[in-house]
C-alpha positions as CSV (number, residue, x, y, z in Angstrom):
1,M,84.6,33.8,41.3
2,K,84.2,31.1,38.9
3,I,82.6,29.2,41.9
4,S,80.1,32.2,42.7
5,I,79.3,32.2,39.0
6,N,78.7,28.4,38.8
7,N,76.7,28.4,41.7
8,A,74.4,31.1,40.6
9,K,73.9,29.1,37.1
10,N,73.2,25.9,39.4
11,R,70.5,27.9,41.6
12,A,69.3,29.4,38.3
13,A,68.8,25.8,36.8
14,A,67.4,24.4,39.7
15,G,64.7,27.0,40.1
16,V,63.6,26.5,36.5
17,Y,63.5,23.0,37.1
18,L,61.5,23.3,40.4
19,L,59.2,25.8,38.4
20,L,58.7,22.9,35.5
21,C,57.7,20.4,38.2
22,M,55.3,22.8,39.7
23,L,53.5,23.5,36.5
24,I,53.4,19.8,35.6
25,L,51.8,18.8,39.0
26,N,49.3,21.7,38.7
27,S,48.5,20.6,35.3
28,S,47.8,17.2,36.4
29,A,46.0,18.2,39.5
30,W,43.9,20.3,37.2
31,A,43.1,17.5,34.6
32,Q,42.3,14.9,37.8
33,G,39.9,17.7,39.1
34,D,38.3,18.3,35.5
35,S,38.1,14.4,35.3
36,A,36.5,13.8,38.7
37,T,33.8,16.7,38.0
38,K,33.0,15.8,34.6
39,P,29.6,13.9,34.7
40,E,29.6,10.5,33.1
41,P,27.1,10.1,29.9
42,V,23.9,8.6,30.7
43,K,23.2,5.5,29.1
44,P,19.8,4.0,28.1
45,V,18.0,1.8,30.4
46,K,18.5,-1.9,29.6
47,F,16.3,-4.9,29.6
48,T,13.1,-3.3,29.8
49,F,11.8,-6.4,28.3
50,Q,14.1,-9.7,27.6
51,S,12.4,-10.9,24.6
52,V,10.8,-9.2,21.5
53,W,7.6,-11.0,22.4
54,I,5.2,-10.7,25.5
55,A,2.8,-13.4,24.5
56,D,0.7,-12.4,21.6
57,N,1.9,-8.8,21.5
58,Q,5.6,-7.1,20.5
59,T,7.8,-5.3,22.9
60,V,9.7,-2.2,22.4
61,M,12.9,-4.3,22.4
62,V,15.2,-4.4,19.4
63,P,17.9,-6.8,19.2
64,V,21.3,-5.0,18.8
65,K,23.0,-4.9,15.3
66,G,24.0,-8.1,14.0
67,T,21.6,-10.2,15.9
68,L,19.6,-13.1,14.1
69,E,16.7,-14.4,15.8
70,M,14.4,-17.5,15.0
71,D,11.0,-17.7,16.6
72,I,8.6,-20.8,17.1
73,M,5.2,-19.9,18.1
74,H,2.3,-22.5,19.1
75,R,-1.0,-22.4,20.1
76,F,-3.2,-25.3,21.2
77,G,-6.8,-25.5,20.8
78,V,-9.5,-24.3,23.4
79,I,-9.4,-26.1,26.8
80,N,-13.4,-26.2,26.9
81,N,-13.8,-29.6,25.2
82,G,-11.9,-31.3,28.5
83,Y,-10.9,-34.7,28.0
84,K,-12.3,-35.3,24.4
85,D,-9.2,-33.6,23.1
86,F,-7.1,-33.5,26.3
87,W,-7.9,-29.9,27.2
88,G,-6.9,-28.5,23.6
89,F,-3.6,-30.2,23.2
90,F,-4.8,-33.0,20.8
91,A,-7.1,-30.4,18.9
92,P,-5.9,-28.6,15.7
93,S,-3.2,-26.4,16.3
94,N,-1.7,-23.0,15.0
95,I,1.7,-22.5,14.4
96,R,4.2,-19.6,13.3
97,L,8.0,-19.9,12.3
98,G,9.8,-16.8,11.7
99,V,13.5,-15.3,11.5
100,N,14.5,-11.6,12.0
101,Y,17.8,-10.2,11.6
102,A,19.1,-6.8,12.9
103,P,21.0,-5.1,10.1
104,I,21.9,-1.6,12.0
105,N,21.4,-0.5,15.3
106,N,17.6,0.2,16.3
107,L,16.2,-1.6,13.6
108,Y,15.4,-5.5,12.8
109,V,13.3,-6.9,10.0
110,G,12.1,-10.4,9.4
111,I,9.7,-12.8,7.6
112,G,7.5,-16.0,8.8
113,I,4.9,-18.0,8.1
114,T,1.8,-19.3,10.2
115,K,0.1,-22.6,9.7
116,S,-3.6,-20.8,9.8
117,N,-4.5,-19.5,6.2
118,M,-0.6,-20.3,5.4
119,L,0.0,-16.6,6.3
120,V,3.4,-15.3,4.9
121,D,4.4,-11.8,6.7
122,G,7.0,-9.6,6.4
123,N,7.8,-7.4,9.5
124,A,9.9,-4.6,10.9
125,K,10.6,-2.8,14.1
126,Y,12.4,0.4,14.7
127,A,13.5,1.6,18.4
128,I,12.7,5.6,17.9
129,I,13.6,6.5,21.5
130,K,15.0,4.6,24.5
131,Q,14.4,5.3,28.1
132,T,17.0,7.3,29.5
133,P,17.2,8.9,32.9
134,G,16.9,12.7,32.5
135,K,16.3,12.5,29.1
136,Y,13.5,9.8,28.0
137,P,10.8,8.5,30.5
138,V,9.8,6.0,28.2
139,S,11.0,3.7,25.2
140,V,9.1,4.0,21.8
141,S,9.2,1.8,19.1
142,Y,7.1,1.3,15.9
143,Y,6.2,-2.2,14.6
144,V,4.7,-2.7,11.2
145,N,3.8,-5.9,9.3
146,M,2.0,-7.0,5.9
147,A,0.8,-10.5,5.8
148,I,-0.3,-12.5,2.4
149,D,-2.7,-15.3,2.3
150,T,-0.9,-18.0,0.3
151,R,-3.8,-20.8,0.1
152,K,-4.3,-22.5,-3.3
153,D,-7.4,-21.0,-4.7
154,V,-7.6,-22.8,-8.1
155,D,-11.3,-22.2,-8.7
156,G,-11.4,-18.8,-7.3
157,S,-13.8,-19.7,-4.5
158,L,-11.6,-18.1,-1.8
159,F,-10.5,-15.0,-3.4
160,K,-12.4,-12.9,-6.3
161,Y,-9.4,-10.6,-6.5
162,S,-5.6,-11.3,-5.6
163,S,-5.6,-8.1,-3.6
164,Q,-8.0,-9.7,-1.1
165,R,-5.1,-11.9,0.0
166,Y,-3.3,-8.7,1.7
167,S,-3.5,-7.3,5.1
168,Y,-1.7,-4.8,7.3
169,F,-0.6,-3.9,10.9
170,N,0.6,-0.9,12.4
171,Q,1.4,-0.5,16.2
172,L,3.2,2.0,18.3
173,L,4.9,0.6,21.3
174,I,5.4,2.7,24.4
175,A,7.0,1.0,27.5
176,R,8.8,2.3,30.6
177,K,10.8,0.1,33.1
178,I,9.4,1.2,36.5
179,N,12.1,-0.7,38.4
180,D,14.5,-3.7,38.3
181,K,11.5,-6.0,38.5
182,L,8.5,-4.4,36.7
183,S,8.1,-3.2,33.2
184,V,4.9,-1.8,31.7
185,Q,3.9,-1.2,28.0
186,V,0.8,0.1,26.2
187,A,0.6,-0.3,22.6
188,P,-2.1,1.1,20.3
189,S,-2.6,-0.4,16.8
190,I,-4.4,-0.3,13.7
191,S,-5.3,-3.2,11.4
192,H,-6.3,-3.2,7.7
193,Q,-7.9,-6.2,6.1
194,N,-8.3,-5.8,2.4
195,S,-11.2,-8.7,2.6
196,V,-13.8,-8.6,5.6
197,N,-17.0,-10.2,6.3
198,G,-20.1,-8.7,4.8
199,Y,-23.8,-8.3,6.1
200,Y,-27.1,-7.6,5.2
201,T,-29.2,-4.6,6.3
202,K,-32.6,-2.8,5.8
203,N,-32.6,0.7,4.0
204,D,-34.5,2.5,6.4
205,S,-36.2,4.6,3.7
206,T,-37.0,1.4,1.2
207,G,-37.2,-1.5,3.6
208,Q,-35.1,-3.2,1.1
209,E,-32.0,-5.5,2.2
210,I,-28.6,-3.9,1.4
211,F,-25.3,-5.9,1.8
212,K,-22.8,-4.1,3.6
213,Y,-19.0,-4.8,4.4
214,M,-17.7,-4.8,7.9
215,K,-14.9,-2.1,8.5
216,F,-11.7,-2.6,6.8
217,D,-9.7,-0.8,9.4
218,H,-9.7,-1.8,13.1
219,V,-8.5,0.1,16.1
220,A,-7.4,-1.5,19.5
221,I,-4.9,-1.2,22.3
222,A,-2.8,-3.6,24.2
223,F,-1.7,-3.4,27.8
224,S,1.3,-5.6,28.9
225,A,3.4,-6.1,31.9
226,R,6.2,-8.2,33.1
227,Y,7.4,-8.8,36.5
228,R,10.7,-10.3,37.5
229,L,10.7,-13.0,39.9
230,T,14.3,-14.3,39.8
231,H,17.3,-13.6,37.6
232,V,15.8,-15.9,34.9
233,T,12.3,-16.2,35.6
234,S,9.2,-13.6,35.1
235,V,5.5,-13.5,35.0
236,M,3.9,-11.7,32.4
237,L,0.3,-10.1,31.8
238,N,-1.6,-9.0,28.7
239,Y,-4.9,-7.4,27.7
240,D,-6.0,-6.5,24.3
241,Q,-8.9,-4.2,23.9
242,P,-10.9,-3.8,20.4
243,I,-11.9,-0.2,20.0
244,T,-13.6,-0.3,16.6
245,K,-17.2,-1.1,16.6
246,H,-18.5,-3.3,13.7
247,A,-22.2,-4.1,12.7
248,T,-22.0,-7.5,13.3
249,N,-19.0,-10.2,14.3
250,N,-17.4,-7.6,16.7
251,P,-14.0,-9.6,18.1
252,D,-13.4,-10.5,21.5
253,P,-10.9,-9.0,23.8
254,N,-7.9,-11.1,24.9
255,I,-6.5,-11.9,28.2
256,S,-3.3,-13.7,28.7
257,L,-1.3,-14.6,31.6
258,G,1.9,-16.8,31.6
259,V,5.7,-17.1,32.8
260,E,8.8,-16.6,30.9
261,F,12.1,-18.1,31.1
262,N,15.1,-16.5,30.0
263,T,18.9,-17.0,29.5
264,G,21.5,-15.0,27.5
265,S,20.6,-16.3,24.2
266,H,17.1,-17.5,24.2
267,S,13.3,-16.9,25.8
268,F,10.6,-19.6,26.6
269,Q,7.2,-18.4,27.4
270,L,4.1,-20.7,28.5
271,F,0.9,-18.9,29.0
272,V,-3.1,-19.2,28.7
273,G,-4.9,-16.9,26.5
274,N,-7.7,-16.2,24.0
275,Y,-5.9,-15.5,21.0
276,Y,-5.4,-18.3,18.6
277,Y,-4.3,-16.7,15.1
278,I,-0.8,-15.4,16.1
279,N,-0.8,-12.9,13.2
280,P,-1.6,-9.7,15.2
281,Q,-4.1,-8.3,12.4
282,R,-6.3,-11.3,12.2
283,N,-6.1,-11.8,16.2
284,N,-7.6,-8.3,16.7
285,L,-10.4,-8.2,14.0
286,F,-11.1,-11.9,13.9
287,N,-10.9,-13.5,17.3
288,T,-13.8,-15.4,18.6
289,N,-12.5,-16.8,22.0
290,A,-14.1,-14.4,24.6
291,P,-12.3,-14.3,28.0
292,F,-15.3,-13.8,30.1
293,S,-18.0,-15.9,31.7
294,Y,-21.3,-17.0,30.1
295,T,-20.7,-16.3,26.6
296,D,-23.5,-17.3,24.3
297,L,-21.8,-18.4,21.3
298,T,-24.5,-18.8,19.1
299,K,-25.6,-14.9,19.8
300,T,-22.1,-13.5,19.7
301,H,-20.7,-15.8,16.7
302,P,-23.5,-17.5,15.0
303,N,-21.2,-18.9,12.4
304,L,-18.7,-20.3,14.9
305,E,-18.3,-24.2,14.5
306,G,-19.3,-26.0,17.7
307,A,-21.6,-23.3,18.8
308,N,-24.5,-25.3,19.3
309,G,-26.4,-22.7,21.1
310,T,-24.5,-23.5,24.4
311,K,-23.2,-21.0,27.0
312,V,-19.3,-21.5,28.3
313,M,-18.6,-20.5,31.7
314,G,-15.1,-18.7,32.0
315,G,-14.9,-18.0,28.4
316,R,-12.7,-19.7,25.8
317,F,-9.1,-20.3,26.8
318,L,-6.2,-21.9,25.0
319,I,-2.7,-22.6,25.8
320,G,0.3,-21.4,24.0
321,F,3.9,-20.9,23.9
322,N,6.7,-18.9,22.2
323,I,10.3,-19.7,21.8
324,T,12.9,-17.4,20.6
325,R,16.7,-18.2,20.1
326,L,19.3,-15.5,19.5
327,W,22.7,-15.4,17.7
328,N,24.8,-12.4,17.5
329,Y,27.4,-12.0,14.6
């Protein structure tokens, strides 16, 4: 009798044990099934551009938090004088040195100084949205800067008021990575100058000459594209179109074409274009280097040094380069 009772107990224990094993196995199978069917989180598209610059324009790229960046930007003189100044290499050049830092995700801030007019600028860029499959079709960033003309003006001949030294720039950057090779961007902007050129005009009713100023605000739009040839080499194209019309001294558009070489920590861009000033608000409002052929410099820009009533076939282009170096902490 004891043997049968023990056998019954053993069979009951074995049954409980078997039931527990089945529950554990089923739970594991359900967990595996849930993990297999659970969709992976969709991540934003990476490397729409590999530099914060594309020739003379900003890109939507904002370095990751903790990134320190140094910029060296150089523009030679126009190539139109030929051998006289070795196609602009020995002409007066313009240089900008800048430092930027990303203190938090999606934001970077920086300062820089430009040789022309000794402009000191403070700038910031914030990534509003990032291109994400199924969520955001484009990346959008906002860029802003303020520049100060720091040239000495002992006798007051340059500035009547200190506020005339200031200028501002706002730009909305909208970009899309089409595929692994091609990225495009459109960027409307508005520039504000506290001091602009003036001009005389006749009053229609009295016939007297009246002094008026150019518009202090200037709207423009930039189109950019980058096509990756190899893992480290790309070609890039820019076109900057002024939109605001002024009564005189309307700025010329800019076309730039060049190549970009990238490594994990630095970018080198070499290009030909029309912009000389490097600072975006000055480029947009005061560019006098026309990209199109047969530009009569005397008529379009009578105060331009060296115009001499001549026509320039093929416009006025110059060679420039950008170097950016990144450190991540």
